[in-house]
PASE-226432 format. One record per residue (C-alpha): x, y negated, z. Coordinates in steps of 0.25 Angstrom, whole numbers, padded with zeros to 4 digits, always signed. Layout:
# residues N
XYZ
...
//
This chain:
# residues 1060
-0081+0069-0064
-0069+0078-0066
-0061+0075-0079
-0055+0087-0086
-0041+0085-0093
-0034+0096-0101
-0021+0094-0094
-0014+0106-0089
-0008+0105-0075
+0000+0118-0075
+0012+0122-0083
+0015+0137-0080
+0011+0148-0071
+0018+0161-0065
+0014+0173-0057
+0020+0175-0044
+0025+0190-0042
+0018+0194-0030
+0018+0208-0026
+0005+0209-0018
-0008+0202-0021
-0008+0188-0013
-0018+0186-0002
-0015+0172+0001
-0006+0162-0006
+0000+0148-0002
+0012+0140-0006
+0021+0130+0000
+0036+0126+0002
+0039+0131-0012
+0034+0145-0009
+0021+0153-0013
+0016+0161-0001
+0009+0173-0004
+0002+0182+0006
+0000+0196+0001
-0013+0203+0001
-0015+0209+0015
-0010+0196+0021
+0003+0201+0028
+0014+0198+0018
+0018+0184+0014
+0027+0182+0001
+0033+0168-0003
+0037+0165-0017
+0044+0153-0022
+0036+0143-0030
+0048+0135-0034
+0056+0146-0042
+0052+0152-0055
+0045+0165-0053
+0041+0162-0039
+0051+0172-0032
+0048+0178-0019
+0054+0169-0007
+0051+0179+0004
+0040+0188+0010
+0036+0191+0024
+0025+0199+0032
+0015+0192+0041
+0010+0196+0054
-0004+0197+0050
-0013+0196+0037
-0012+0182+0032
-0026+0176+0030
-0021+0161+0028
-0007+0156+0025
-0001+0141+0024
+0012+0136+0021
+0018+0123+0028
+0027+0114+0020
+0032+0108+0032
+0040+0119+0040
+0038+0129+0029
+0030+0138+0037
+0018+0147+0034
+0006+0148+0043
-0004+0160+0042
-0017+0165+0048
-0015+0180+0049
-0024+0191+0054
-0020+0204+0061
-0028+0214+0068
-0040+0205+0066
-0033+0193+0073
-0030+0180+0067
-0016+0173+0069
-0009+0160+0065
+0005+0161+0061
+0016+0152+0055
+0028+0158+0048
+0041+0150+0048
+0054+0152+0041
+0046+0162+0032
+0056+0159+0020
+0067+0167+0027
+0059+0179+0024
+0066+0179+0011
+0074+0190+0018
+0063+0199+0022
+0070+0204+0034
+0072+0191+0040
+0067+0190+0054
+0053+0185+0058
+0050+0179+0072
+0036+0178+0078
+0033+0168+0089
+0022+0160+0095
+0019+0146+0092
+0028+0137+0101
+0037+0148+0105
+0050+0148+0098
+0060+0160+0096
+0072+0159+0105
+0085+0166+0106
+0095+0171+0096
+0084+0178+0088
+0078+0165+0085
+0091+0159+0080
+0098+0170+0074
+0092+0167+0061
+0080+0160+0056
+0068+0169+0055
+0054+0168+0050
+0045+0165+0062
+0030+0168+0064
+0024+0158+0073
+0011+0163+0080
+0001+0152+0082
-0009+0156+0092
-0023+0150+0091
-0036+0152+0099
-0045+0153+0087
-0043+0160+0074
-0036+0152+0063
-0044+0151+0050
-0036+0140+0042
-0022+0134+0043
-0015+0122+0036
-0001+0116+0037
+0002+0101+0036
+0010+0098+0024
+0015+0085+0030
+0019+0090+0045
+0018+0105+0044
+0008+0106+0055
-0002+0117+0055
-0017+0117+0056
-0025+0129+0060
-0040+0130+0058
-0048+0139+0067
-0063+0141+0069
-0066+0128+0076
-0052+0122+0078
-0040+0116+0071
-0027+0118+0077
-0015+0109+0073
-0001+0114+0075
+0011+0104+0074
+0023+0110+0067
+0036+0109+0076
+0050+0111+0074
+0059+0117+0084
+0074+0115+0083
+0085+0125+0087
+0091+0116+0097
+0077+0114+0103
+0070+0126+0106
+0061+0120+0118
+0047+0120+0113
+0045+0107+0120
+0054+0100+0111
+0047+0104+0098
+0045+0092+0088
+0034+0091+0078
+0039+0094+0064
+0035+0083+0055
+0037+0082+0040
+0047+0094+0040
+0050+0097+0026
+0049+0112+0022
+0063+0110+0016
+0068+0108+0030
+0061+0120+0035
+0061+0131+0025
+0071+0140+0018
+0073+0140+0003
+0068+0153-0004
+0082+0158-0006
+0088+0156+0008
+0091+0167+0018
+0087+0167+0032
+0101+0162+0036
+0099+0150+0027
+0085+0148+0033
+0091+0145+0047
+0085+0133+0053
+0087+0125+0065
+0072+0123+0068
+0059+0131+0069
+0045+0128+0067
+0034+0129+0078
+0020+0123+0080
+0013+0116+0091
-0002+0116+0093
-0005+0101+0092
-0020+0100+0092
-0033+0108+0090
-0045+0102+0083
-0058+0108+0087
-0069+0107+0077
-0084+0108+0078
-0094+0113+0068
-0082+0116+0058
-0075+0129+0055
-0062+0127+0048
-0060+0135+0035
-0048+0127+0030
-0039+0117+0036
-0028+0107+0031
-0018+0098+0038
-0010+0086+0033
-0003+0074+0039
-0013+0074+0051
-0025+0077+0043
-0033+0089+0047
-0043+0095+0037
-0053+0107+0040
-0062+0113+0031
-0075+0122+0034
-0084+0128+0024
-0090+0115+0020
-0083+0105+0028
-0070+0097+0028
-0065+0089+0040
-0052+0081+0040
-0046+0075+0052
-0034+0066+0055
-0025+0070+0067
-0017+0059+0073
-0007+0061+0084
-0007+0051+0096
+0000+0051+0109
-0012+0045+0116
-0023+0054+0123
-0035+0056+0114
-0049+0056+0117
-0053+0067+0106
-0050+0078+0115
-0064+0079+0121
-0075+0089+0123
-0077+0090+0108
-0062+0096+0107
-0069+0110+0108
-0082+0108+0101
-0093+0118+0104
-0097+0128+0095
-0111+0130+0100
-0116+0121+0089
-0117+0134+0081
-0125+0141+0091
-0135+0130+0092
-0137+0129+0077
-0137+0144+0075
-0152+0144+0071
-0150+0133+0060
-0145+0133+0047
-0137+0120+0045
-0134+0115+0031
-0123+0104+0032
-0125+0092+0024
-0114+0086+0015
-0105+0076+0022
-0093+0067+0019
-0087+0059+0030
-0074+0051+0027
-0065+0044+0037
-0071+0039+0050
-0084+0044+0046
-0079+0058+0047
-0081+0057+0062
-0096+0058+0060
-0095+0073+0055
-0100+0083+0064
-0087+0091+0066
-0081+0087+0079
-0066+0088+0081
-0060+0089+0094
-0045+0087+0096
-0037+0096+0106
-0023+0092+0107
-0014+0104+0111
+0000+0099+0108
+0007+0097+0121
+0022+0096+0117
+0022+0082+0110
+0010+0076+0117
+0003+0072+0104
-0012+0070+0103
-0020+0071+0091
-0032+0063+0087
-0041+0067+0076
-0049+0058+0066
-0059+0062+0056
-0055+0059+0042
-0065+0067+0033
-0077+0076+0034
-0084+0083+0022
-0095+0093+0023
-0102+0099+0011
-0116+0105+0011
-0119+0118+0005
-0129+0111-0004
-0118+0103-0010
-0113+0115-0019
-0118+0120-0032
-0115+0133-0038
-0107+0139-0027
-0111+0151-0018
-0112+0150-0003
-0098+0156-0001
-0092+0146-0011
-0098+0134-0004
-0086+0131+0005
-0074+0122+0005
-0060+0126+0002
-0046+0121-0001
-0045+0111+0010
-0032+0103+0009
-0025+0090+0014
-0015+0085+0005
-0004+0074+0008
+0002+0065-0002
+0014+0056+0001
+0017+0044-0007
+0030+0041-0014
+0036+0032-0003
+0033+0043+0008
+0042+0054+0013
+0034+0067+0016
+0044+0070+0027
+0041+0056+0035
+0028+0050+0031
+0013+0055+0032
+0007+0057+0019
+0001+0045+0013
-0011+0052+0008
-0018+0065+0013
-0029+0071+0004
-0040+0081+0008
-0045+0091-0002
-0056+0102-0001
-0064+0109-0011
-0077+0116-0013
-0079+0126-0024
-0084+0116-0033
-0078+0103-0029
-0065+0097-0022
-0064+0085-0013
-0051+0077-0012
-0050+0066+0000
-0040+0056+0003
-0038+0055+0018
-0028+0044+0020
-0032+0029+0019
-0046+0032+0020
-0053+0045+0017
-0058+0046+0002
-0063+0056-0007
-0054+0056-0019
-0059+0066-0028
-0070+0077-0029
-0067+0088-0038
-0078+0095-0045
-0073+0109-0050
-0079+0115-0062
-0080+0129-0055
-0079+0135-0041
-0065+0132-0035
-0059+0142-0026
-0047+0134-0021
-0040+0120-0023
-0027+0114-0020
-0024+0099-0020
-0010+0094-0024
-0005+0079-0026
-0009+0078-0040
-0019+0090-0043
-0030+0098-0037
-0029+0113-0041
-0041+0122-0040
-0044+0136-0043
-0056+0143-0048
-0058+0158-0050
-0052+0157-0063
-0045+0143-0065
-0035+0134-0059
-0038+0119-0061
-0032+0106-0057
-0038+0093-0054
-0032+0079-0052
-0031+0072-0039
-0031+0058-0034
-0020+0059-0023
-0010+0051-0031
-0020+0039-0032
-0022+0039-0017
-0007+0040-0014
-0004+0029-0024
-0013+0019-0017
-0007+0022-0003
+0007+0021-0008
+0006+0008-0016
-0003-0003-0011
-0002-0010-0025
-0011+0001-0031
-0024-0004-0037
-0019-0018-0039
-0014-0025-0051
+0000-0020-0049
-0003-0005-0048
-0014+0005-0050
-0018+0019-0049
-0030+0027-0053
-0040+0028-0042
-0041+0039-0032
-0056+0041-0036
-0052+0044-0050
-0060+0056-0056
-0052+0069-0055
-0049+0078-0067
-0047+0092-0070
-0035+0098-0078
-0034+0110-0087
-0039+0123-0080
-0029+0135-0079
-0037+0148-0079
-0034+0160-0070
-0041+0172-0066
-0046+0174-0051
-0039+0163-0044
-0040+0164-0029
-0030+0154-0023
-0021+0142-0026
-0010+0135-0019
+0000+0124-0024
+0014+0121-0021
+0020+0109-0029
+0017+0112-0044
+0014+0126-0042
+0000+0131-0041
-0001+0145-0035
-0013+0153-0039
-0018+0167-0034
-0028+0174-0043
-0034+0188-0042
-0044+0193-0052
-0053+0204-0046
-0068+0207-0045
-0077+0205-0034
-0074+0214-0022
-0085+0223-0017
-0086+0216-0004
-0088+0203-0011
-0100+0209-0018
-0105+0214-0005
-0104+0200+0002
-0112+0194-0010
-0123+0204-0008
-0123+0201+0007
-0124+0186+0004
-0135+0188-0005
-0143+0196+0006
-0140+0185+0016
-0145+0174+0006
-0158+0181+0004
-0160+0183+0019
-0158+0169+0021
-0167+0164+0010
-0178+0173+0016
-0176+0167+0030
-0176+0153+0026
-0189+0155+0017
-0196+0161+0029
-0192+0149+0038
-0197+0139+0028
-0210+0147+0027
-0212+0147+0042
-0212+0132+0043
-0222+0131+0031
-0212+0128+0020
-0213+0136+0007
-0199+0136+0001
-0205+0140-0013
-0212+0127-0014
-0200+0118-0012
-0189+0119-0023
-0179+0112-0013
-0181+0123-0003
-0180+0134-0014
-0167+0128-0018
-0162+0128-0003
-0166+0142-0001
-0159+0147-0014
-0146+0142-0009
-0137+0152-0001
-0129+0142+0007
-0136+0145+0020
-0130+0159+0020
-0117+0152+0023
-0120+0153+0038
-0119+0168+0038
-0110+0172+0027
-0096+0174+0031
-0086+0176+0020
-0073+0183+0023
-0061+0182+0014
-0060+0192+0003
-0051+0203+0006
-0039+0204-0002
-0040+0213-0015
-0034+0226-0016
-0023+0228-0026
-0026+0230-0040
-0033+0217-0043
-0026+0207-0052
-0020+0195-0045
-0009+0184-0048
-0002+0173-0041
+0001+0162-0050
+0010+0150-0049
+0005+0139-0058
+0015+0127-0061
+0009+0114-0063
+0015+0104-0073
+0023+0092-0068
+0014+0080-0066
+0023+0073-0077
+0019+0084-0087
+0004+0084-0083
+0004+0069-0085
+0010+0070-0099
-0001+0080-0102
-0012+0070-0097
-0005+0059-0105
-0006+0067-0117
-0020+0071-0114
-0024+0056-0112
-0019+0053-0126
-0032+0059-0131
-0041+0050-0123
-0032+0038-0127
-0034+0041-0142
-0049+0043-0141
-0053+0033-0131
-0042+0024-0124
-0052+0019-0115
-0059+0032-0110
-0060+0034-0095
-0054+0048-0098
-0041+0043-0103
-0040+0033-0091
-0044+0045-0081
-0033+0054-0087
-0023+0043-0087
-0026+0040-0072
-0025+0055-0069
-0011+0055-0075
-0007+0043-0067
-0011+0049-0054
-0003+0062-0058
+0009+0054-0061
+0008+0046-0048
+0007+0060-0040
+0019+0064-0048
+0027+0052-0043
+0023+0055-0029
+0028+0069-0030
+0041+0064-0036
+0043+0054-0025
+0041+0065-0015
+0050+0075-0021
+0061+0064-0022
+0059+0061-0007
+0060+0076-0004
+0071+0079-0014
+0085+0083-0008
+0098+0078-0011
+0098+0085-0025
+0102+0075-0035
+0096+0083-0047
+0082+0084-0039
+0082+0069-0036
+0086+0066-0051
+0075+0075-0056
+0065+0069-0047
+0069+0055-0051
+0068+0059-0066
+0054+0064-0063
+0050+0052-0056
+0055+0043-0067
+0047+0051-0077
+0034+0050-0069
+0036+0035-0067
+0037+0034-0083
+0024+0042-0085
+0018+0034-0074
+0021+0021-0081
+0016+0027-0094
+0003+0031-0087
+0001+0017-0082
+0002+0011-0095
-0008+0021-0101
-0018+0018-0089
-0015+0003-0092
-0019+0005-0106
-0032+0012-0102
-0036+0001-0092
-0032-0010-0102
-0043-0006-0112
-0053-0001-0101
-0065-0008-0096
-0064-0021-0088
-0067-0013-0075
-0054-0006-0075
-0046-0015-0084
-0038-0021-0072
-0031-0008-0070
-0023-0010-0083
-0014-0020-0076
-0008-0011-0065
-0006+0001-0074
+0001-0008-0084
+0010-0013-0073
+0013+0000-0068
+0016+0005-0082
+0028-0005-0083
+0024-0010-0097
+0027-0024-0102
+0015-0033-0106
+0020-0032-0120
+0019-0017-0119
+0005-0018-0113
+0000-0027-0124
+0005-0018-0135
-0003-0006-0128
-0016-0015-0128
-0015-0022-0141
-0027-0019-0149
-0026-0011-0162
-0027-0019-0175
-0042-0019-0179
-0046-0013-0166
-0059-0019-0160
-0053-0018-0146
-0046-0030-0140
-0037-0031-0128
-0043-0023-0116
-0047-0030-0103
-0037-0022-0095
-0026-0027-0104
-0030-0041-0103
-0031-0040-0088
-0017-0034-0088
-0012-0045-0097
-0018-0056-0089
-0012-0051-0076
+0002-0050-0083
+0001-0064-0088
-0004-0070-0075
+0006-0064-0066
+0020-0067-0066
+0029-0058-0074
+0044-0057-0078
+0040-0052-0092
+0040-0063-0103
+0032-0059-0116
+0037-0061-0130
+0032-0072-0139
+0024-0061-0147
+0018-0055-0134
+0015-0068-0128
+0008-0073-0140
+0000-0060-0140
-0004-0063-0126
-0009-0077-0130
-0017-0070-0141
-0023-0060-0131
-0028-0070-0121
-0033-0080-0132
-0042-0070-0137
-0046-0063-0124
-0046-0074-0113
-0042-0087-0118
-0044-0094-0105
-0032-0087-0099
-0022-0092-0110
-0017-0103-0100
-0013-0093-0090
-0007-0084-0101
+0001-0095-0106
+0006-0098-0092
+0011-0084-0090
+0026-0083-0088
+0027-0072-0098
+0021-0080-0109
+0034-0089-0110
+0037-0085-0124
+0023-0087-0130
+0022-0095-0143
+0018-0110-0138
+0013-0115-0151
+0004-0103-0154
-0001-0103-0139
-0003-0118-0140
-0013-0116-0152
-0021-0105-0144
-0021-0114-0132
-0026-0126-0140
-0037-0117-0146
-0041-0113-0131
-0042-0128-0128
-0051-0130-0140
-0060-0119-0135
-0060-0119-0120
-0057-0134-0118
-0046-0142-0111
-0040-0137-0098
-0028-0142-0090
-0021-0129-0089
-0023-0126-0104
-0017-0140-0107
-0005-0137-0098
-0003-0124-0106
-0004-0131-0119
+0006-0142-0114
+0016-0130-0110
+0015-0125-0124
+0018-0138-0130
+0030-0139-0120
+0035-0125-0126
+0034-0131-0140
+0042-0143-0135
+0031-0153-0139
+0032-0163-0127
+0023-0174-0132
+0011-0163-0134
+0015-0158-0120
+0014-0171-0114
+0001-0174-0121
-0005-0161-0116
+0000-0164-0101
-0006-0178-0101
-0020-0173-0105
-0023-0171-0090
-0020-0178-0077
-0009-0173-0068
-0018-0168-0058
-0026-0159-0068
-0013-0154-0073
-0010-0150-0059
-0023-0142-0059
-0019-0135-0072
-0006-0130-0065
-0014-0125-0053
-0022-0117-0063
-0010-0111-0070
+0003-0113-0062
+0011-0104-0071
+0011-0116-0081
+0022-0122-0071
+0029-0110-0065
+0031-0095-0067
+0035-0084-0058
+0050-0081-0061
+0048-0066-0058
+0058-0058-0051
+0050-0051-0041
+0040-0062-0038
+0049-0070-0029
+0042-0083-0025
+0053-0092-0029
+0055-0086-0043
+0046-0095-0051
+0050-0103-0064
+0045-0115-0070
+0038-0117-0084
+0042-0126-0095
+0030-0135-0091
+0035-0136-0077
+0049-0140-0081
+0043-0151-0091
+0034-0156-0079
+0046-0157-0070
+0052-0167-0080
+0040-0174-0085
+0030-0173-0074
+0036-0170-0061
+0024-0175-0053
+0015-0166-0061
+0024-0154-0058
+0025-0157-0043
+0010-0159-0042
+0007-0146-0049
+0017-0138-0040
+0011-0144-0028
-0003-0140-0033
+0002-0126-0036
+0008-0124-0022
-0005-0129-0015
-0013-0120-0024
-0004-0108-0020
+0001-0106-0034
+0016-0109-0031
+0024-0107-0018
+0033-0118-0012
+0045-0110-0015
+0041-0108-0029
+0039-0123-0031
+0052-0126-0026
+0059-0116-0035
+0051-0123-0047
+0056-0137-0043
+0070-0132-0041
+0070-0127-0056
+0064-0140-0061
+0073-0150-0056
+0088-0151-0053
+0086-0159-0040
+0075-0157-0030
+0067-0169-0033
+0055-0162-0039
+0055-0152-0028
+0055-0163-0018
+0044-0170-0025
+0036-0156-0024
+0039-0155-0009
+0034-0169-0007
+0021-0167-0015
+0019-0154-0008
+0019-0161+0006
+0008-0170+0001
+0000-0158-0004
+0002-0146+0005
-0006-0143+0018
+0002-0131+0022
+0010-0134+0035
+0021-0124+0032
+0023-0130+0018
+0023-0144+0023
+0034-0141+0033
+0043-0134+0023
+0041-0146+0013
+0044-0156+0024
+0057-0149+0027
+0061-0148+0013
+0058-0163+0010
+0066-0167+0022
+0078-0158+0018
+0078-0164+0004
+0077-0179+0009
+0089-0176+0018
+0096-0170+0007
+0094-0182-0002
+0098-0191+0009
+0111-0183+0010
+0113-0181-0005
+0114-0166-0003
+0105-0162-0014
+0113-0169-0025
+0123-0180-0026
+0115-0188-0036
+0101-0193-0035
+0089-0186-0041
+0085-0191-0055
+0071-0189-0052
+0063-0198-0043
+0054-0192-0032
+0039-0191-0036
+0035-0197-0022
+0042-0208-0015
+0043-0209+0000
+0032-0219+0000
+0023-0210-0008
+0025-0199+0001
+0022-0207+0014
+0009-0212+0008
+0004-0199+0002
+0010-0188+0011
+0007-0187+0026
+0020-0179+0029
+0028-0192+0025
+0026-0203+0036
+0028-0218+0035
+0042-0223+0038
+0043-0228+0052
+0045-0243+0053
+0059-0242+0060
+0064-0234+0048
+0064-0247+0039
+0074-0252+0048
+0083-0240+0047
+0081-0237+0032
+0092-0243+0023
+0087-0253+0012
+0094-0245+0001
+0100-0231+0001
+0110-0225-0009
+0098-0220-0018
+0083-0222-0019
+0082-0207-0018
+0089-0207-0005
+0081-0218+0001
+0068-0211-0004
+0073-0198+0003
+0076-0206+0016
+0062-0212+0016
+0055-0198+0013
+0063-0191+0024
+0060-0203+0034
+0045-0202+0030
+0045-0187+0033
+0051-0189+0046
+0041-0200+0049
+0030-0190+0045
+0022-0181+0054
+0025-0167+0047
+0040-0165+0046
+0046-0157+0057
+0058-0165+0062
+0065-0153+0068
+0067-0146+0054
+0074-0158+0048
+0083-0163+0060
+0094-0153+0056
+0093-0158+0041
+0095-0173+0047
+0108-0169+0053
+0114-0171+0039
+0110-0186+0039
+0119-0195+0046
+0114-0206+0056
+0124-0216+0052
+0114-0221+0041
+0102-0228+0046
+0093-0220+0037
+0100-0207+0042
+0098-0212+0056
+0083-0215+0054
+0081-0201+0050
+0087-0195+0063
+0079-0206+0071
+0066-0201+0064
+0069-0187+0068
+0073-0190+0082
+0060-0198+0083
+0051-0187+0077
+0057-0178+0088
+0054-0189+0099
+0068-0192+0102
+0065-0207+0105
+0076-0209+0115
+0087-0205+0105
+0080-0213+0094
+0079-0226+0102
+0094-0225+0106
+0098-0222+0092
+0090-0233+0086
+0095-0243+0096
+0109-0239+0092
+0107-0239+0077
+0096-0249+0074
+0090-0256+0086
+0082-0265+0077
+0073-0253+0073
+0070-0249+0087
+0058-0257+0089
+0051-0252+0077
+0055-0238+0081
+0049-0240+0095
+0037-0246+0090
+0034-0234+0081
+0038-0222+0089
+0038-0227+0104
+0023-0227+0106
+0013-0220+0114
+0020-0209+0122
+0033-0214+0118
+0030-0229+0122
+0038-0228+0135
+0051-0226+0127
+0050-0241+0125
+0054-0244+0140
+0060-0231+0144
+0070-0230+0132
+0070-0242+0123
+0070-0253+0133
+0081-0248+0142
+0090-0245+0129
+0088-0259+0124
+0091-0265+0137
+0104-0257+0138
+0108-0260+0124
+0105-0275+0124
+0113-0277+0137
+0125-0270+0131
+0124-0275+0117
+0133-0287+0112
+0123-0292+0102
+0110-0287+0107
+0101-0296+0098
+0094-0284+0091
+0093-0276+0104
+0087-0288+0112
+0077-0290+0101
+0073-0275+0102
+0073-0277+0117
+0063-0288+0117
+0053-0280+0108
+0055-0268+0117
+0051-0277+0129
+0039-0282+0122
+0034-0268+0120
+0038-0263+0134
+0031-0275+0140
+0018-0272+0133
+0018-0257+0137
+0023-0257+0152
+0017-0263+0165
+0025-0275+0172
+0030-0265+0183
+0035-0255+0172
+0041-0267+0165
+0048-0272+0177
+0054-0258+0179
+0060-0259+0165
+0067-0272+0167
+0082-0269+0169
+0089-0274+0182
+0101-0280+0176
+0098-0294+0178
+0090-0296+0164
+0076-0296+0170
+0073-0310+0165
+0074-0305+0151
+0062-0295+0154
+0053-0305+0161
+0046-0310+0149
+0042-0296+0145
+0038-0293+0159
+0029-0305+0159
+0023-0300+0146
+0021-0287+0152
+0014-0293+0165
+0005-0302+0157
+0000-0290+0148
-0003-0282+0161
-0011-0294+0167
-0019-0295+0155
-0022-0280+0155
//
């Protein structure tokens, strides 16, 4: 369905003062190009100046049958006829004909003019482009400036080249990519001397596409996409450049034309067909690729993108001659973060039209039919722009909205169609704007905001009447022939209504009817060339906004209002894209940049205004689309207070708050935000949810923006909720929080004691924001803040707070860095934070988290032992002692027996002793990576026995047993046996007699008082005698004359071996 709105897209019109009746009209580069009747004279008029003054005029070499202007390179390309021969020519530097006596040079494609005549002054050049077949259609790429020529069964692509003055060798030509017309053209007022350039244009024949079963009538080219249109068929291909040899140059590169001869005795009616994307390969049009570019070695591959075929039966109310496609167009669209001079277009659209319907496709990111335009009457020609589609009938100019901006928005911004941003869908039904009446419209073209119309009011020519008479005769002859065929096979068409209807249609005569273009009319008929100026998008938006007020007053929830607001939204989005493009293309003129910036600011303001109106529409809409209120309100920049005031029901109104508004309000309250509501607004929010969704009151009260809510009033509402819905843990905690705000600590304590500590932890898991809030500031992880309840728990129930934070971390409700930040806020020292780390070690199963916590705890214990954290002892006792951690956490190991010998009986403080035992337990455990804490242990001296014990533990964990034995014998030999019994086992058992025994022998012999060493030696010999053979024991006995001391142990060893 097409909506019709009484909005006028045009602001003014003027008549171009053309001396002769136009035959062909096109525009581009700020100029209106007019080919006079007869086709041998071209005039250019300025569209950017008042009155459209003449820029230049020049004669062509033949009668122009088709003409196109290229934005890139600012050249004109024509199909001309002279002496019954068809030529393809390109005109460069044509603006220099402002001085009509300026020189004109003629050359062949690829042959640049040389010598002084070429450089004595820039002249208009006519480039002859030879072709093997007659050209029937031409198109220029608005992105690269390349040229596409359609012949009877082929498409020829010419790449635009630039030749520098210093580089006249044709072998050194370079492709001209994204060459702006401003760099290649002269302004209308420039002379030929000021038009002097140091580069010239040329073309290279790059590739030929051979088509089977398709005769081009119209072609289009844009950003590598090639479109070709026959009478009832459209094919779109994608050409890609590769340096690899391609396999597409096969025998089908020159498809045979014999299929027509084989089927010459049949009348084939094509069926309606639409093939998109990869399915387009299945069409019966075979395309062969013939690479002809020899200079740069590039090879082209083609990919089918779109194929659409219409059946003659598909049309209603059109004659045979009118049943054909027209207005083929490929249109690029750049997003605001793209540069047209450097990037490929983000979007490419394909448009083509029938007399009664137009079709718009999006080609990038998947082929999709965006819109189908049903025209109210027969359309002769259509032109697509980025925000409107202009069509002409015989007596009117009408504009339709397009969906290009919706596609571009989704390509440009990945957050579209989320809770953050929204945009009307590309499938939104189109609308028609107010119609502008004219008489005898024949053609249309568009440049910027200028629509150029050619009209001619005349009666039907005599040859036209004659052609109609001939057609009616052929139709009668055809009807009689087909009736005879059916009767010959025994079928009477008179008995079948379907056959009657078939024979009544004249579509089969298409095969023999060849319509030639109308001859130009003789002078004396009325004609005009109009330039109609479109209103600015801002003005059109304002008219749409005023128009929408009528719907808003009558029915605020109507679909027509929402549709009109969506149309206005897409219009503003398109205008913002245009403004960004103009800002990128603008020169260094500060006034121009300031004007563009001012326009952009105005557009952004109306964009926010439109988003607020769309938010209002969806906030009161049906539950199906109510979620869209959230992103539109977010894009509007309105505060929650403003949104609430826009959605507040009128006094006495039966309507309550809409589902879209409630959806927006829930998301606003459930997500972290910097805005804090006033007391009045916060109380109103409580009232809204107490009436609409009471079950969400706990979550609403926990929102950080509700800090200023009235606690007494809210407590009454929560108590009513408890009476009706029953007791819940999270509701009890919320009520306790309100009591805390009121300063009623006894009631607070009573409420918190209703449930066990573990149940309270579950309540915090259900609603974490009862303990912590996001601090805002861009959503950084560490920026969280504590609530009043968390601060109270830190003082009165630290164990509950630690257990709750551990549970939140394990349930992915809070990150480790955020928890650290919270505990730093809650305590002046780090005792509570260390308690949290110790509790996390008991609960966590993530290896990365465990290693991080182990390192942190080791660092803290070492800091406490060296008094680097504070000069005073902590006032708060740890929640877990070393014994508790050893018994409940596998990462803390039991203290080795030999440590009891080294540990002092009393240290400077109980906390120092506890830190020592915890650090020793970590080093005795299996999880701590010793290599990470060795640099930290360098701060601890070995002079004290407890410091020595820590270094000895690290050396032992690193299996440095030789060093450990020597150090232990030096410092505390009485602990060596306990050390050896614990560590020198299994694979390290040999150290008893390879390291420990020799060391003891040497030290005992040299000691003055060796009683301790002698005792240790005896215990060592007992172990050695039990673990070695007699022969091995004999080898261990020293040869210093003390063998008699070892004989009892040798005897024990021998007796053990005899028994074995």
